[in-house]
PDB file of N, CA, C, O and CB in Angstrom:
ATOM      1  N   MET A   1       3.145   0.971   9.577  1.00  0.00           N
ATOM      2  CA  MET A   1       2.194   1.908   9.061  1.00  0.00           C
ATOM      3  C   MET A   1       2.282   2.911   8.176  1.00  0.00           C
ATOM      4  O   MET A   1       1.339   3.268   7.470  1.00  0.00           O
ATOM      5  CB  MET A   1       1.788   2.415   9.851  1.00  0.00           C
ATOM      6  N   GLN A   2       3.526   3.468   8.164  1.00  0.00           N
ATOM      7  CA  GLN A   2       4.321   4.395   7.628  1.00  0.00           C
ATOM      8  C   GLN A   2       3.698   4.380   5.964  1.00  0.00           C
ATOM      9  O   GLN A   2       2.904   5.206   5.513  1.00  0.00           O
ATOM     10  CB  GLN A   2       6.012   3.964   7.893  1.00  0.00           C
ATOM     11  N   ARG A   3       4.349   3.104   5.148  1.00  0.00           N
ATOM     12  CA  ARG A   3       3.707   2.850   3.926  1.00  0.00           C
ATOM     13  C   ARG A   3       2.451   3.074   3.706  1.00  0.00           C
ATOM     14  O   ARG A   3       2.028   3.832   2.833  1.00  0.00           O
ATOM     15  CB  ARG A   3       3.828   1.773   3.620  1.00  0.00           C
ATOM     16  N   VAL A   4       1.610   2.270   4.676  1.00  0.00           N
ATOM     17  CA  VAL A   4      -0.128   2.505   4.147  1.00  0.00           C
ATOM     18  C   VAL A   4      -0.131   3.714   4.365  1.00  0.00           C
ATOM     19  O   VAL A   4      -1.065   4.046   3.635  1.00  0.00           O
ATOM     20  CB  VAL A   4      -1.515   1.762   4.954  1.00  0.00           C
ATOM     21  N   GLU A   5       0.319   4.884   4.959  1.00  0.00           N
ATOM     22  CA  GLU A   5      -0.417   6.179   5.056  1.00  0.00           C
ATOM     23  C   GLU A   5       0.181   6.451   3.884  1.00  0.00           C
ATOM     24  O   GLU A   5      -0.714   6.887   3.160  1.00  0.00           O
ATOM     25  CB  GLU A   5      -0.259   7.237   6.313  1.00  0.00           C
ATOM     26  N   THR A   6       1.320   6.434   3.222  1.00  0.00           N
ATOM     27  CA  THR A   6       1.894   7.410   2.198  1.00  0.00           C
ATOM     28  C   THR A   6       1.459   7.052   1.226  1.00  0.00           C
ATOM     29  O   THR A   6       1.273   7.960   0.417  1.00  0.00           O
ATOM     30  CB  THR A   6       3.220   7.573   2.015  1.00  0.00           C
ATOM     31  N   LEU A   7       1.060   5.598   0.750  1.00  0.00           N
ATOM     32  CA  LEU A   7       0.021   4.981  -0.220  1.00  0.00           C
ATOM     33  C   LEU A   7      -1.245   5.745  -0.397  1.00  0.00           C
ATOM     34  O   LEU A   7      -1.538   6.221  -1.494  1.00  0.00           O
ATOM     35  CB  LEU A   7      -0.381   3.609   0.243  1.00  0.00           C
ATOM     36  N   ARG A   8      -2.213   5.911   0.947  1.00  0.00           N
ATOM     37  CA  ARG A   8      -3.061   6.675   0.718  1.00  0.00           C
ATOM     38  C   ARG A   8      -2.980   8.725   0.672  1.00  0.00           C
ATOM     39  O   ARG A   8      -3.782   9.557   0.247  1.00  0.00           O
ATOM     40  CB  ARG A   8      -3.838   6.033   1.662  1.00  0.00           C
ATOM     41  N   GLU A   9      -1.636   8.851   1.319  1.00  0.00           N
ATOM     42  CA  GLU A   9      -1.540  10.654   0.931  1.00  0.00           C
ATOM     43  C   GLU A   9      -1.163  10.365  -0.964  1.00  0.00           C
ATOM     44  O   GLU A   9      -1.368  11.320  -1.713  1.00  0.00           O
ATOM     45  CB  GLU A   9       0.368  11.813   2.147  1.00  0.00           C
ATOM     46  N   GLN A  10      -0.700   9.201  -1.491  1.00  0.00           N
ATOM     47  CA  GLN A  10      -0.032   9.020  -2.708  1.00  0.00           C
ATOM     48  C   GLN A  10      -1.711   9.194  -3.324  1.00  0.00           C
ATOM     49  O   GLN A  10      -2.090  10.165  -3.979  1.00  0.00           O
ATOM     50  CB  GLN A  10       1.068   7.391  -2.958  1.00  0.00           C
ATOM     51  N   ALA A  11      -2.534   8.069  -2.955  1.00  0.00           N
ATOM     52  CA  ALA A  11      -3.943   7.997  -3.586  1.00  0.00           C
ATOM     53  C   ALA A  11      -4.631  10.294  -3.797  1.00  0.00           C
ATOM     54  O   ALA A  11      -4.847  11.068  -4.729  1.00  0.00           O
ATOM     55  CB  ALA A  11      -5.225   6.635  -1.914  1.00  0.00           C
ATOM     56  N   ASP A  12      -4.662  10.329  -2.598  1.00  0.00           N
ATOM     57  CA  ASP A  12      -5.286  11.746  -2.470  1.00  0.00           C
ATOM     58  C   ASP A  12      -4.436  12.351  -3.393  1.00  0.00           C
ATOM     59  O   ASP A  12      -5.111  12.768  -4.334  1.00  0.00           O
ATOM     60  CB  ASP A  12      -5.293  12.497  -0.975  1.00  0.00           C
ATOM     61  N   LEU A  13      -3.445  12.542  -3.510  1.00  0.00           N
ATOM     62  CA  LEU A  13      -2.502  13.663  -4.232  1.00  0.00           C
ATOM     63  C   LEU A  13      -2.706  13.016  -5.902  1.00  0.00           C
ATOM     64  O   LEU A  13      -2.111  13.743  -6.697  1.00  0.00           O
ATOM     65  CB  LEU A  13      -0.493  13.647  -3.517  1.00  0.00           C
ATOM     66  N   LEU A  14      -3.302  12.009  -6.477  1.00  0.00           N
ATOM     67  CA  LEU A  14      -3.757  11.530  -7.950  1.00  0.00           C
ATOM     68  C   LEU A  14      -5.113  11.954  -8.275  1.00  0.00           C
ATOM     69  O   LEU A  14      -5.490  12.307  -9.392  1.00  0.00           O
ATOM     70  CB  LEU A  14      -3.737   9.950  -8.121  1.00  0.00           C
ATOM     71  N   ARG A  15      -6.003  11.878  -6.936  1.00  0.00           N
ATOM     72  CA  ARG A  15      -7.089  12.403  -7.100  1.00  0.00           C
ATOM     73  C   ARG A  15      -7.139  13.851  -7.351  1.00  0.00           C
ATOM     74  O   ARG A  15      -7.725  14.274  -8.348  1.00  0.00           O
ATOM     75  CB  ARG A  15      -7.740  12.073  -6.156  1.00  0.00           C
ATOM     76  N   ARG A  16      -6.682  14.475  -6.690  1.00  0.00           N
ATOM     77  CA  ARG A  16      -6.585  16.074  -6.933  1.00  0.00           C
ATOM     78  C   ARG A  16      -6.047  16.175  -8.006  1.00  0.00           C
ATOM     79  O   ARG A  16      -6.802  16.772  -8.774  1.00  0.00           O
ATOM     80  CB  ARG A  16      -5.835  16.943  -5.997  1.00  0.00           C
ATOM     81  N   LEU A  17      -4.578  15.740  -8.739  1.00  0.00           N
ATOM     82  CA  LEU A  17      -4.011  16.046  -9.807  1.00  0.00           C
ATOM     83  C   LEU A  17      -5.412  15.584 -11.336  1.00  0.00           C
ATOM     84  O   LEU A  17      -5.654  16.123 -12.416  1.00  0.00           O
ATOM     85  CB  LEU A  17      -2.370  15.093  -9.685  1.00  0.00           C
ATOM     86  N   ALA A  18      -5.856  14.657 -10.790  1.00  0.00           N
ATOM     87  CA  ALA A  18      -7.151  13.898 -11.886  1.00  0.00           C
ATOM     88  C   ALA A  18      -8.148  14.994 -12.396  1.00  0.00           C
ATOM     89  O   ALA A  18      -8.770  15.044 -13.458  1.00  0.00           O
ATOM     90  CB  ALA A  18      -8.274  12.622 -10.965  1.00  0.00           C
ATOM     91  N   GLU A  19      -8.108  16.223 -10.885  1.00  0.00           N
ATOM     92  CA  GLU A  19      -9.312  17.021 -11.335  1.00  0.00           C
ATOM     93  C   GLU A  19      -8.596  18.289 -12.183  1.00  0.00           C
ATOM     94  O   GLU A  19      -9.194  19.071 -12.922  1.00  0.00           O
ATOM     95  CB  GLU A  19     -10.322  17.572  -9.909  1.00  0.00           C
ATOM     96  N   SER A  20      -7.519  18.285 -11.958  1.00  0.00           N
ATOM     97  CA  SER A  20      -6.842  19.473 -13.010  1.00  0.00           C
ATOM     98  C   SER A  20      -6.501  18.971 -14.264  1.00  0.00           C
ATOM     99  O   SER A  20      -5.363  19.167 -14.690  1.00  0.00           O
ATOM    100  CB  SER A  20      -5.468  20.134 -12.495  1.00  0.00           C
ATOM    101  N   PHE A  21      -7.048  18.559 -14.698  1.00  0.00           N
ATOM    102  CA  PHE A  21      -6.892  17.594 -16.216  1.00  0.00           C
ATOM    103  C   PHE A  21      -7.971  18.157 -16.593  1.00  0.00           C
ATOM    104  O   PHE A  21      -8.823  18.584 -15.815  1.00  0.00           O
ATOM    105  CB  PHE A  21      -6.930  15.754 -16.319  1.00  0.00           C
ATOM    106  N   ASP A  22      -8.057  18.231 -18.361  1.00  0.00           N
ATOM    107  CA  ASP A  22      -9.875  18.703 -18.655  1.00  0.00           C
ATOM    108  C   ASP A  22      -9.920  17.221 -19.455  1.00  0.00           C
ATOM    109  O   ASP A  22     -11.017  16.662 -19.446  1.00  0.00           O
ATOM    110  CB  ASP A  22     -10.409  20.612 -19.972  1.00  0.00           C
ATOM    111  N   SER A  23      -8.988  16.650 -20.036  1.00  0.00           N
ATOM    112  CA  SER A  23      -8.947  15.275 -20.746  1.00  0.00           C
ATOM    113  C   SER A  23      -9.385  14.316 -19.695  1.00  0.00           C
ATOM    114  O   SER A  23      -8.788  14.053 -18.652  1.00  0.00           O
ATOM    115  CB  SER A  23      -7.448  14.856 -21.343  1.00  0.00           C
ATOM    116  N   ALA A  24     -10.694  13.757 -20.188  1.00  0.00           N
ATOM    117  CA  ALA A  24     -11.408  12.882 -19.672  1.00  0.00           C
ATOM    118  C   ALA A  24     -10.413  11.151 -19.360  1.00  0.00           C
ATOM    119  O   ALA A  24     -10.393  10.562 -18.279  1.00  0.00           O
ATOM    120  CB  ALA A  24     -12.713  12.891 -20.777  1.00  0.00           C
ATOM    121  N   GLN A  25      -9.542  10.591 -20.933  1.00  0.00           N
ATOM    122  CA  GLN A  25      -8.480   9.889 -20.616  1.00  0.00           C
ATOM    123  C   GLN A  25      -7.573  10.034 -19.271  1.00  0.00           C
ATOM    124  O   GLN A  25      -7.384   9.227 -18.362  1.00  0.00           O
ATOM    125  CB  GLN A  25      -7.789  10.076 -21.624  1.00  0.00           C
ATOM    126  N   ILE A  26      -7.173  11.111 -19.436  1.00  0.00           N
ATOM    127  CA  ILE A  26      -6.419  11.428 -18.148  1.00  0.00           C
ATOM    128  C   ILE A  26      -6.863  11.298 -16.934  1.00  0.00           C
ATOM    129  O   ILE A  26      -6.386  10.526 -16.102  1.00  0.00           O
ATOM    130  CB  ILE A  26      -6.074  12.544 -18.098  1.00  0.00           C
ATOM    131  N   LYS A  27      -7.756  12.009 -16.770  1.00  0.00           N
ATOM    132  CA  LYS A  27      -8.559  11.737 -15.655  1.00  0.00           C
ATOM    133  C   LYS A  27      -8.954  10.441 -14.881  1.00  0.00           C
ATOM    134  O   LYS A  27      -8.924  10.195 -13.675  1.00  0.00           O
ATOM    135  CB  LYS A  27      -9.521  12.177 -15.984  1.00  0.00           C
ATOM    136  N   ASP A  28      -9.365   9.628 -16.039  1.00  0.00           N
ATOM    137  CA  ASP A  28      -9.529   7.996 -15.865  1.00  0.00           C
ATOM    138  C   ASP A  28      -8.369   7.546 -15.310  1.00  0.00           C
ATOM    139  O   ASP A  28      -8.404   7.278 -14.109  1.00  0.00           O
ATOM    140  CB  ASP A  28      -9.768   7.141 -17.213  1.00  0.00           C
ATOM    141  N   GLU A  29      -7.516   7.426 -15.810  1.00  0.00           N
ATOM    142  CA  GLU A  29      -6.125   7.036 -15.988  1.00  0.00           C
ATOM    143  C   GLU A  29      -5.381   7.443 -14.272  1.00  0.00           C
ATOM    144  O   GLU A  29      -4.837   6.628 -13.527  1.00  0.00           O
ATOM    145  CB  GLU A  29      -5.390   8.063 -17.515  1.00  0.00           C
ATOM    146  N   LEU A  30      -5.577   8.864 -14.023  1.00  0.00           N
ATOM    147  CA  LEU A  30      -4.978   9.071 -12.954  1.00  0.00           C
ATOM    148  C   LEU A  30      -6.291   8.730 -11.656  1.00  0.00           C
ATOM    149  O   LEU A  30      -5.756   8.863 -10.556  1.00  0.00           O
ATOM    150  CB  LEU A  30      -4.298  10.644 -13.088  1.00  0.00           C
ATOM    151  N   GLN A  31      -7.570   8.402 -11.534  1.00  0.00           N
ATOM    152  CA  GLN A  31      -8.224   7.662 -10.537  1.00  0.00           C
ATOM    153  C   GLN A  31      -7.891   6.329 -10.586  1.00  0.00           C
ATOM    154  O   GLN A  31      -7.559   5.787  -9.532  1.00  0.00           O
ATOM    155  CB  GLN A  31      -9.572   7.787 -10.597  1.00  0.00           C
ATOM    156  N   ASN A  32      -7.912   5.763 -11.499  1.00  0.00           N
ATOM    157  CA  ASN A  32      -7.377   4.215 -11.525  1.00  0.00           C
ATOM    158  C   ASN A  32      -6.215   4.219 -10.888  1.00  0.00           C
ATOM    159  O   ASN A  32      -6.113   3.505  -9.890  1.00  0.00           O
ATOM    160  CB  ASN A  32      -7.128   3.551 -12.933  1.00  0.00           C
ATOM    161  N   LEU A  33      -5.383   4.811 -11.210  1.00  0.00           N
ATOM    162  CA  LEU A  33      -3.700   4.574  -9.833  1.00  0.00           C
ATOM    163  C   LEU A  33      -3.968   5.020  -8.764  1.00  0.00           C
ATOM    164  O   LEU A  33      -3.204   4.821  -7.820  1.00  0.00           O
ATOM    165  CB  LEU A  33      -2.093   5.461 -10.028  1.00  0.00           C
ATOM    166  N   ALA A  34      -5.408   5.922  -8.582  1.00  0.00           N
ATOM    167  CA  ALA A  34      -5.632   6.275  -7.030  1.00  0.00           C
ATOM    168  C   ALA A  34      -6.017   5.471  -6.072  1.00  0.00           C
ATOM    169  O   ALA A  34      -5.892   5.483  -4.847  1.00  0.00           O
ATOM    170  CB  ALA A  34      -6.476   7.133  -6.851  1.00  0.00           C
ATOM    171  N   SER A  35      -6.723   4.461  -7.170  1.00  0.00           N
ATOM    172  CA  SER A  35      -7.845   3.161  -6.443  1.00  0.00           C
ATOM    173  C   SER A  35      -6.644   2.091  -6.271  1.00  0.00           C
ATOM    174  O   SER A  35      -6.619   1.603  -5.141  1.00  0.00           O
ATOM    175  CB  SER A  35      -9.453   2.380  -7.733  1.00  0.00           C
ATOM    176  N   ARG A  36      -5.845   1.718  -6.977  1.00  0.00           N
ATOM    177  CA  ARG A  36      -4.891   1.053  -6.911  1.00  0.00           C
ATOM    178  C   ARG A  36      -3.996   1.232  -5.990  1.00  0.00           C
ATOM    179  O   ARG A  36      -3.362   0.305  -5.487  1.00  0.00           O
ATOM    180  CB  ARG A  36      -4.469   1.058  -7.818  1.00  0.00           C
ATOM    181  N   CYS A  37      -3.858   2.491  -5.673  1.00  0.00           N
ATOM    182  CA  CYS A  37      -3.034   2.641  -4.424  1.00  0.00           C
ATOM    183  C   CYS A  37      -3.966   2.515  -3.175  1.00  0.00           C
ATOM    184  O   CYS A  37      -3.525   1.748  -2.318  1.00  0.00           O
ATOM    185  CB  CYS A  37      -2.264   4.074  -4.411  1.00  0.00           C
ATOM    186  N   ASP A  38      -5.010   3.033  -2.932  1.00  0.00           N
ATOM    187  CA  ASP A  38      -6.021   2.804  -2.012  1.00  0.00           C
ATOM    188  C   ASP A  38      -5.791   1.145  -1.694  1.00  0.00           C
ATOM    189  O   ASP A  38      -5.624   0.753  -0.539  1.00  0.00           O
ATOM    190  CB  ASP A  38      -7.567   3.259  -2.670  1.00  0.00           C
ATOM    191  N   GLN A  39      -5.800   0.336  -2.713  1.00  0.00           N
ATOM    192  CA  GLN A  39      -5.973  -0.683  -3.034  1.00  0.00           C
ATOM    193  C   GLN A  39      -4.957  -1.723  -2.645  1.00  0.00           C
ATOM    194  O   GLN A  39      -5.304  -2.853  -2.300  1.00  0.00           O
ATOM    195  CB  GLN A  39      -6.196  -0.549  -4.135  1.00  0.00           C
ATOM    196  N   LEU A  40      -3.649  -1.321  -2.706  1.00  0.00           N
ATOM    197  CA  LEU A  40      -2.495  -1.968  -2.065  1.00  0.00           C
ATOM    198  C   LEU A  40      -2.547  -0.883  -0.798  1.00  0.00           C
ATOM    199  O   LEU A  40      -1.720  -1.346  -0.013  1.00  0.00           O
ATOM    200  CB  LEU A  40      -0.928  -2.052  -3.097  1.00  0.00           C
ATOM    201  N   ALA A  41      -2.877  -0.160  -0.443  1.00  0.00           N
ATOM    202  CA  ALA A  41      -2.845   0.408   1.101  1.00  0.00           C
ATOM    203  C   ALA A  41      -3.531  -0.490   1.818  1.00  0.00           C
ATOM    204  O   ALA A  41      -2.966  -1.084   2.737  1.00  0.00           O
ATOM    205  CB  ALA A  41      -3.502   1.848   1.380  1.00  0.00           C
ATOM    206  N   ALA A  42      -4.906  -0.736   1.495  1.00  0.00           N
ATOM    207  CA  ALA A  42      -5.392  -1.849   2.485  1.00  0.00           C
ATOM    208  C   ALA A  42      -4.577  -3.115   2.214  1.00  0.00           C
ATOM    209  O   ALA A  42      -3.901  -3.465   3.181  1.00  0.00           O
ATOM    210  CB  ALA A  42      -7.015  -2.190   2.307  1.00  0.00           C
ATOM    211  N   LYS A  43      -4.509  -3.678   1.416  1.00  0.00           N
ATOM    212  CA  LYS A  43      -3.573  -5.029   1.389  1.00  0.00           C
ATOM    213  C   LYS A  43      -2.077  -4.929   2.475  1.00  0.00           C
ATOM    214  O   LYS A  43      -1.850  -5.809   3.306  1.00  0.00           O
ATOM    215  CB  LYS A  43      -2.996  -5.236  -0.446  1.00  0.00           C
ATOM    216  N   VAL A  44      -1.299  -3.899   2.310  1.00  0.00           N
ATOM    217  CA  VAL A  44      -0.279  -3.834   3.199  1.00  0.00           C
ATOM    218  C   VAL A  44      -1.012  -3.698   4.686  1.00  0.00           C
ATOM    219  O   VAL A  44      -0.418  -4.335   5.556  1.00  0.00           O
ATOM    220  CB  VAL A  44       0.711  -2.608   2.793  1.00  0.00           C
ATOM    221  N   ALA A  45      -1.768  -3.242   4.972  1.00  0.00           N
ATOM    222  CA  ALA A  45      -2.416  -2.745   6.048  1.00  0.00           C
ATOM    223  C   ALA A  45      -2.898  -4.021   6.433  1.00  0.00           C
ATOM    224  O   ALA A  45      -2.792  -4.095   7.658  1.00  0.00           O
ATOM    225  CB  ALA A  45      -3.435  -1.617   5.831  1.00  0.00           C
ATOM    226  N   ARG A  46      -3.507  -5.342   5.831  1.00  0.00           N
ATOM    227  CA  ARG A  46      -3.862  -6.266   6.645  1.00  0.00           C
ATOM    228  C   ARG A  46      -2.668  -7.562   6.528  1.00  0.00           C
ATOM    229  O   ARG A  46      -2.745  -8.613   7.164  1.00  0.00           O
ATOM    230  CB  ARG A  46      -5.387  -6.632   6.259  1.00  0.00           C
ATOM    231  N   GLU A  47      -1.905  -7.313   5.857  1.00  0.00           N
ATOM    232  CA  GLU A  47      -0.711  -8.262   6.379  1.00  0.00           C
ATOM    233  C   GLU A  47       0.226  -8.012   7.074  1.00  0.00           C
ATOM    234  O   GLU A  47       1.078  -8.817   7.450  1.00  0.00           O
ATOM    235  CB  GLU A  47      -0.077  -8.737   5.608  1.00  0.00           C
ATOM    236  N   ILE A  48       0.147  -6.551   7.385  1.00  0.00           N
ATOM    237  CA  ILE A  48       0.572  -5.892   8.698  1.00  0.00           C
ATOM    238  C   ILE A  48      -0.123  -6.434  10.315  1.00  0.00           C
ATOM    239  O   ILE A  48       0.455  -6.700  11.368  1.00  0.00           O
ATOM    240  CB  ILE A  48       0.152  -4.292   8.437  1.00  0.00           C
ATOM    241  N   ALA A  49      -1.446  -6.448   9.986  1.00  0.00           N
ATOM    242  CA  ALA A  49      -2.231  -6.865  11.083  1.00  0.00           C
ATOM    243  C   ALA A  49      -1.916  -8.324  11.315  1.00  0.00           C
ATOM    244  O   ALA A  49      -1.453  -8.794  12.354  1.00  0.00           O
ATOM    245  CB  ALA A  49      -3.722  -6.621  10.838  1.00  0.00           C
ATOM    246  N   GLU A  50      -2.260  -9.051  10.088  1.00  0.00           N
ATOM    247  CA  GLU A  50      -1.782 -10.516  10.286  1.00  0.00           C
ATOM    248  C   GLU A  50      -0.454 -10.717  10.668  1.00  0.00           C
ATOM    249  O   GLU A  50      -0.105 -11.828  11.067  1.00  0.00           O
ATOM    250  CB  GLU A  50      -1.927 -11.287   9.114  1.00  0.00           C
ATOM    251  N   GLN A  51       0.236  -9.899  10.606  1.00  0.00           N
ATOM    252  CA  GLN A  51       1.724 -10.409  10.946  1.00  0.00           C
ATOM    253  C   GLN A  51       2.041 -10.122  12.257  1.00  0.00           C
ATOM    254  O   GLN A  51       3.110 -10.543  12.697  1.00  0.00           O
ATOM    255  CB  GLN A  51       2.845  -9.780  10.087  1.00  0.00           C
ATOM    256  N   ARG A  52       1.106  -9.309  13.144  1.00  0.00           N
ATOM    257  CA  ARG A  52       1.135  -8.624  14.355  1.00  0.00           C
ATOM    258  C   ARG A  52       0.257  -9.843  14.945  1.00  0.00           C
ATOM    259  O   ARG A  52       0.551 -10.454  15.972  1.00  0.00           O
ATOM    260  CB  ARG A  52       0.530  -6.946  14.394  1.00  0.00           C
ATOM    261  N   SER A  53      -0.586 -10.035  14.335  1.00  0.00           N
ATOM    262  CA  SER A  53      -1.467 -11.032  15.077  1.00  0.00           C
ATOM    263  C   SER A  53      -0.834 -12.329  14.878  1.00  0.00           C
ATOM    264  O   SER A  53      -1.669 -13.227  14.983  1.00  0.00           O
ATOM    265  CB  SER A  53      -2.986 -11.069  14.574  1.00  0.00           C
ATOM    266  N   ARG A  54       0.274 -12.726  14.641  1.00  0.00           N
ATOM    267  CA  ARG A  54       0.958 -13.875  14.709  1.00  0.00           C
ATOM    268  C   ARG A  54       1.801 -14.481  16.139  1.00  0.00           C
ATOM    269  O   ARG A  54       2.344 -13.552  16.736  1.00  0.00           O
ATOM    270  CB  ARG A  54       1.824 -13.663  13.652  1.00  0.00           C
ATOM    271  N   PRO A  55       1.958 -15.479  16.620  1.00  0.00           N
ATOM    272  CA  PRO A  55       2.745 -15.727  17.521  1.00  0.00           C
ATOM    273  C   PRO A  55       4.229 -15.648  16.686  1.00  0.00           C
ATOM    274  O   PRO A  55       4.540 -15.963  15.537  1.00  0.00           O
ATOM    275  CB  PRO A  55       2.311 -17.071  18.234  1.00  0.00           C
ATOM    276  N   ILE A  56       5.152 -14.951  18.073  1.00  0.00           N
ATOM    277  CA  ILE A  56       6.405 -14.665  17.510  1.00  0.00           C
ATOM    278  C   ILE A  56       7.155 -16.041  17.532  1.00  0.00           C
ATOM    279  O   ILE A  56       8.330 -15.677  17.490  1.00  0.00           O
ATOM    280  CB  ILE A  56       7.159 -13.497  18.309  1.00  0.00           C
ATOM    281  N   ALA A  57       7.159 -17.417  17.573  1.00  0.00           N
ATOM    282  CA  ALA A  57       7.334 -18.700  17.422  1.00  0.00           C
ATOM    283  C   ALA A  57       6.915 -19.103  16.240  1.00  0.00           C
ATOM    284  O   ALA A  57       7.550 -20.005  15.693  1.00  0.00           O
ATOM    285  CB  ALA A  57       6.812 -19.370  18.330  1.00  0.00           C
ATOM    286  N   ASP A  58       5.987 -18.645  15.710  1.00  0.00           N
ATOM    287  CA  ASP A  58       5.428 -18.971  14.138  1.00  0.00           C
ATOM    288  C   ASP A  58       6.476 -17.935  13.232  1.00  0.00           C
ATOM    289  O   ASP A  58       7.233 -18.486  12.432  1.00  0.00           O
ATOM    290  CB  ASP A  58       3.423 -18.459  13.874  1.00  0.00           C
ATOM    291  N   LEU A  59       6.509 -16.562  13.354  1.00  0.00           N
ATOM    292  CA  LEU A  59       7.156 -15.663  13.109  1.00  0.00           C
ATOM    293  C   LEU A  59       8.671 -16.327  12.425  1.00  0.00           C
ATOM    294  O   LEU A  59       9.045 -16.441  11.258  1.00  0.00           O
ATOM    295  CB  LEU A  59       7.158 -14.835  14.383  1.00  0.00           C
ATOM    296  N   ALA A  60       9.303 -16.683  13.714  1.00  0.00           N
ATOM    297  CA  ALA A  60      10.716 -17.036  13.494  1.00  0.00           C
ATOM    298  C   ALA A  60      10.811 -18.532  12.621  1.00  0.00           C
ATOM    299  O   ALA A  60      11.772 -18.787  11.896  1.00  0.00           O
ATOM    300  CB  ALA A  60      11.479 -17.134  15.054  1.00  0.00           C
ATOM    301  N   LYS A  61       9.763 -19.376  12.801  1.00  0.00           N
ATOM    302  CA  LYS A  61       9.839 -20.301  11.685  1.00  0.00           C
ATOM    303  C   LYS A  61       9.772 -20.152  10.013  1.00  0.00           C
ATOM    304  O   LYS A  61      10.261 -20.770   9.067  1.00  0.00           O
ATOM    305  CB  LYS A  61       8.920 -21.025  11.985  1.00  0.00           C
ATOM    306  N   THR A  62       8.857 -18.938  10.181  1.00  0.00           N
ATOM    307  CA  THR A  62       8.679 -18.272   8.462  1.00  0.00           C
ATOM    308  C   THR A  62      10.163 -17.478   8.104  1.00  0.00           C
ATOM    309  O   THR A  62      10.571 -17.458   6.943  1.00  0.00           O
ATOM    310  CB  THR A  62       7.119 -16.799   8.337  1.00  0.00           C
ATOM    311  N   SER A  63      10.811 -16.926   9.051  1.00  0.00           N
ATOM    312  CA  SER A  63      11.932 -15.954   8.872  1.00  0.00           C
ATOM    313  C   SER A  63      13.100 -16.465   9.380  1.00  0.00           C
ATOM    314  O   SER A  63      13.571 -16.192  10.484  1.00  0.00           O
ATOM    315  CB  SER A  63      11.703 -14.670   9.491  1.00  0.00           C
ATOM    316  N   PRO A  64      13.730 -17.483   8.264  1.00  0.00           N
ATOM    317  CA  PRO A  64      15.430 -18.024   8.870  1.00  0.00           C
ATOM    318  C   PRO A  64      16.210 -16.590   8.559  1.00  0.00           C
ATOM    319  O   PRO A  64      16.232 -15.672   7.739  1.00  0.00           O
ATOM    320  CB  PRO A  64      16.382 -19.690   7.718  1.00  0.00           C
ATOM    321  N   GLU A  65      16.855 -17.060   9.832  1.00  0.00           N
ATOM    322  CA  GLU A  65      17.927 -16.146   9.998  1.00  0.00           C
ATOM    323  C   GLU A  65      19.083 -16.261   9.541  1.00  0.00           C
ATOM    324  O   GLU A  65      19.662 -17.319   9.786  1.00  0.00           O
ATOM    325  CB  GLU A  65      18.143 -15.963  11.026  1.00  0.00           C
ATOM    326  N   LYS A  66      19.575 -15.537   8.981  1.00  0.00           N
ATOM    327  CA  LYS A  66      20.912 -15.393   7.479  1.00  0.00           C
ATOM    328  C   LYS A  66      21.709 -16.037   8.339  1.00  0.00           C
ATOM    329  O   LYS A  66      21.830 -15.654   9.503  1.00  0.00           O
ATOM    330  CB  LYS A  66      21.732 -13.596   6.730  1.00  0.00           C
ATOM    331  N   GLU A  67      22.283 -16.994   7.894  1.00  0.00           N
ATOM    332  CA  GLU A  67      24.070 -16.876   7.949  1.00  0.00           C
ATOM    333  C   GLU A  67      25.058 -16.060   8.349  1.00  0.00           C
ATOM    334  O   GLU A  67      24.761 -15.029   7.746  1.00  0.00           O
ATOM    335  CB  GLU A  67      24.548 -16.864   6.983  1.00  0.00           C
ATOM    336  N   THR A  68      25.997 -15.832   8.936  1.00  0.00           N
ATOM    337  CA  THR A  68      26.770 -14.927   9.045  1.00  0.00           C
ATOM    338  C   THR A  68      28.246 -15.697   8.929  1.00  0.00           C
ATOM    339  O   THR A  68      28.333 -16.551   9.811  1.00  0.00           O
ATOM    340  CB  THR A  68      26.423 -14.143  10.294  1.00  0.00           C
ATOM    341  N   SER A  69      29.302 -15.635   8.173  1.00  0.00           N
ATOM    342  CA  SER A  69      30.752 -16.328   7.946  1.00  0.00           C
ATOM    343  C   SER A  69      31.537 -15.379   8.780  1.00  0.00           C
ATOM    344  O   SER A  69      32.753 -15.527   8.903  1.00  0.00           O
ATOM    345  CB  SER A  69      31.362 -16.426   6.249  1.00  0.00           C
TER     346      SER A  69
END
């Protein structure tokens, strides 16, 4: 969940940064980046939750062990 937290922190930082600009275009682009970070954080959180809810046997089937020589 550290990655999710980092993405959300980045979104907050981008929003604060946007407020420091006078240019509407730059503000909009920074706000869009912040929204994208939030969307990505939500997606990562969902995938982590889904993976945690899957039985261990299913995880073993989808994650083949790498062969060692």
